[in-house]
N, C-alpha and C positions, 0 to 999 in steps of 0.2 A: 160200404154196401156189401151185402152178403155175396160171396163169390158165386159166379154162375147165374146170378139173378137176371142179368141183362139178356141172357140167351133164352129164357123161358117165356112161352106164350100162355095165355089163359085158357089152356085146353086140358082135357082130362090127363092125369099123370101118366097113364099108359101110353098115350100118344107122344108125350115128351120123352119117355123112356125108350120109345121106338125110334127116336131120332128126329121128331118134328120140333126143331129148335132153330133159333137164329144163329146162322153160321157166319154171316158177314162175308164180303168178297173184297177183291183188290188187296188181299193180304200181302202179296209180294211188293206191291207199290208202297204200302204203308210201312213194311219192314225196311225198305230202302230209305224212305224218308226218316224213319226213326234213327237209322244208323247215321244219316247226315246230321240230324239234330244232336246226336251224341258227340259227333266230331266238333260241332260248334259250341255246345253248352256243357259238355262233359256228361257225367252219369245222370244229371237231371234231365237231359234231352229236351230242353225247352219247357220243363215243368208241366203245367196243365195246357196241353196243346190240342188243337183241332186241325186235322189235315183234310183239305178239300181236294179229292181226286175228281177233277171235272173234265170228262172227255165224252166220247159217245156213250159210254156207260159212266155213271157219276155216283159218287157216294162221299160221305163224310165219316171220319173216324176220330173219336175223342181218345186222347192218350194221357196217361199220368206217368211221368218219367220214362217215356218211350214205350210203355205197355198199353195195349188197347183196353179201354174200359167200356166203350159203347160204339156202335156203328149204325148207319142208317139202313144198310142192306141187311136182309134177314135170312129166311129159309131159301129164298131165290134171289136172282138179280133184278127182279121186278120191284122190290120194295124201296122205299125211301124217296129220293129226289126224282123230279121230272127229268127224263133223259132224252137222247136224240129221238128214239122211236119207242121207248118203254114208258109206261104210264107213271111209274113211281107208286108211292103209297096210295092205296085205294080201299074204300069202304068195302068189306067183304059182301055187304048187302047188294052192291052193284053187280058183283060177279054172279050172285044168286039170281038177281033180276035178269041179267043177260042170258043165263042158262034156262030159266024157267019161263019168263015172259018173252024174252027176245028170241028164244028157241035156237040160240047159237049152239053149235056142236063144240066139243072140247077142242077140236082142231081150229075152228073158226075163232074161238075165244083166245086161244094161244096166239094166233096170228095177230089178232086185234091188240092184245096187251103188250106183246113183244115187238111187233113190226109196224103197227099203224097208229101208235099213240105218241105220247111225249111231245117234243117240239114239232115233229111232223104232223101229228094229229091236231094239235091246237092251232098251228099256223095254217095248215092245209096247203103249205107251200114247200117247205124244206125242213130237213132234220139237221142241217148244217148251221151252227151258230154264226159262222162267218157270213153266210148269206143273209140270215135273218137280221143281224145287226145293221146291215146296210139298207134294209127295206123300211118304207114308211107305211106299208099296208097295216091296217089296224090289227088284223089277226096275227101278223108277224110280231108287231110291237107287244101284243098281249102274251105271246109265247115267251118272249124274252123276259117280260115282266114277271111271268109266272115262275120261270126258272130261277130268277134272282130272289123272288119272294119266298119260295119254298126253301132255298138254301139259307136265307137269313133266318127263317123260322126254325129250321133244324139246328143251326148253329146255337141259337138260344136254348133249345132243348138239350143238345149234347153238352153244353157248358155246365149243365147241372150235375152231370155224372162225375167229373173231377172237381166239381164245386168251384168253378172259376175258369178264367182263361188268361194264359200268359203268352201263348204263341199261336198264330194262325198261319198255316202254310197252304199255298196254292200249288197244285201240280197237275200233270196230264195235259192233253191238247188244249182245252179251253182255259184251264187254270194257268198254263204257261204262256199262252199266246193272245189272250183277250183282255187288254188293260181296262177296257170299259166295264166288263163284267166284274173284274176284281175290284174296281173302284166302287161300283154299285153295291157289291156284297159287303165291302168294307163299311160303306155308309149304313147299310142295314144292320150291321153289327156294332155300330158306333156306341150304343148304350153299354156295351161290354168293355169299352176302352180302346176299340180299334180305330186308328186314324191313319189313313193312307196318304202318303205324299204323292201328289199328282205327277210331279216331274219324274221322280224315281220310278213310279209305276209305269209311266209312258216309256221310259227307257228300258224297262224290264230288268231292273237291277235285282240282286238277290234279296236285299232288304228294301221293302217299299213303304215301311211305316215312317211316319214323321218322327223326328228327333223328340224324345220325351213322351212318345206314345206309351200308354200303359201296357199295350199288347204289341209284341214284335210280330210284324207281318212279313212273310218271306215267300219268294217264288223259288221252288227247287224242282228241277226236272226229275221226273221219275225215270227209273231204269230197271224195269222188271226183269229184263234179260240178265243183267249183272246180278240181280238178287237171286235168280235161279242158279246161276253159276256159282255164287258164293255158298248157297245151300248144298249144292252137289259136292263142291270141294270140301266143305265142312264135314259132310257125311263120309266121304272117302278118307279124310284124315282120321276120323274116329275109327273106321274099319282097320286102317293101316296100323294105328296105335294098338288096337286090340290084338291084331295078329302078332305084333312084336311081343 
């Protein structure tokens, strides 16, 4: 794939050059997971991998040998997956409709998309996955179903970027602590060769894929604070070296 292509939107070139591009987020988390994959797999870093950072904010990142090649978040943290209170990917026509026909102000629209949508908006009950999983209310069930569906669909899309899938990693609050969600996402990605071992998954082991699975499925805790520290130490080391 042509370098940088994943960052470009179908907008006039001047807007792209002015910085309206896909930046992606959760970079510190993904950098930490990439380092953990290199510890386990060496320079290959899990080969063609997708990392699912599933927390209050949620995104997926496709990697090739530990380097990001595509992500679900874009210019802002609104894009991609359905999140706790954020809408995720949305037809821009809906935004235009809400502004023009719904007469929402920019402030009202911002609050709606960032604070009153996602799991909270769909369920009308809670933004907390732990609460929603335990409810039988149809709207709560639908919110959980939508969360899993959108992740399964996006995994299929992202797998096209590195042209396959060797490793799937779950991280962050939901990814690390919700075995049911991991199992359901694994089932949704079964066509890619993902097979989750029920018992390993329930125990929260690091490797939760079945023996013989074509795709390694792992649970790796994120550590963004350590990633920040490593970057700071790395920069300071470079400065000290230059001074010498």
